[in-house]
N, C-alpha and C positions, 0 to 999 in steps of 0.2 A: 504493499500499500503505499502511495505517495503523499506527502504533506497535502496536496491539493485534494486527493481523495478523502482524506480525514477532513479537512475542511468542509468538503461538500456533505460527507456524511453526518456531521455535527450539526450543520445548518438545516438539512433536509429532513433530519429525524429529532429534531428538537420538539418538545423540552424532552431532558432525561431525568431520571432521579437515581440514586444508590440503591441497589438491591440490598434490602435489610430493613432496619427500623427508621432510616431517614425518610422524612414525608417532604423535604425540599426540592423543588423543581429547578432544573439548570438549563437555562435558554441560551442558545447560540445564535449569533447572527454576525457573520463575515468575521470579523477582527474583535468581537464584543461578546461577552457573554453576562448573564445577569442571573441572580438567585431569586425566584419567586418574582420575576418581574419587576426586581427592584433596581439599584443603581448598576448601570454598564462599567465593567472592567475591561480594558484592553487586553489582549493575550496574544502571545506568539507562539508558534509550534516549531520546534526544529527535530532532526531525526539524526540519532547516532545507532548505528548498526541498523538492528531491527525494531529499537525500542523509540518511542517519541518523548520529546522534552516538552512540557507545557510550561510556560513562564508566563506568570501575570504579574511581575515585580513583586513577588512574595506577600501580597495583599490576601491570598486566601490559599493556604499551604495544603488544603484537600485535594488539589490535582496532583499529588504526588502518590504514588502506588495504586495507581487505578487501570483496571482492565475494563476496556469499553467492548461490550459485545456486539458484534456485527453479524448481518446476516444478508441473504440476497447476493447480488453479484461479487460484492467484496468479499464474502464469506471467510472472514479471518479475525483473529483476536488482536486488539491493540494494546499495547501495556505502555503506560506513561510512567516515567521516573521510576524505575525499579529501584526499591529501598525497603525489603520486606520487613527489616528488623525495625525501622523509624516506625513503620505504621502499627507492628504488634506491640510496641511499647507506648504507644500513644493512647493515653486512656479514654480521649474523647472520640476516637475514630475506630477504636477495635471492634466494638460491638456491630458494625456494619460490614465488617471485613470477613472475606472469605479466604482461608488460605494467606492471610497476610495482605489481601489487596481489597480494595472497594471495587464493586462491579457497577459500572455506570452502564444503564440499560435505557432504551427509548420508552418514553412515557406514553401509554395508550389506554 
């Protein structure tokens, strides 16, 4: 998957939610995302090997350790910022994590 394909997937499948107990919805539009249609945060994506790096200036660290479930023509798993130990040891995020990752899925 290319960065362009991931941008397109995020935009076309918005909003997303984290699989688990989180009820927040994450909306993606071009280079911005928002939580529950609140304030917009600019983000950038880069790619290192098979993993993507999500950077929003450190305002919202939840986009570390995220697996995005994709279906359809992409049919792949996208991993953002692999650091399982950081997620497993974070008391605020561990309840929504599966195997040390948060799962971001389209909300339908």
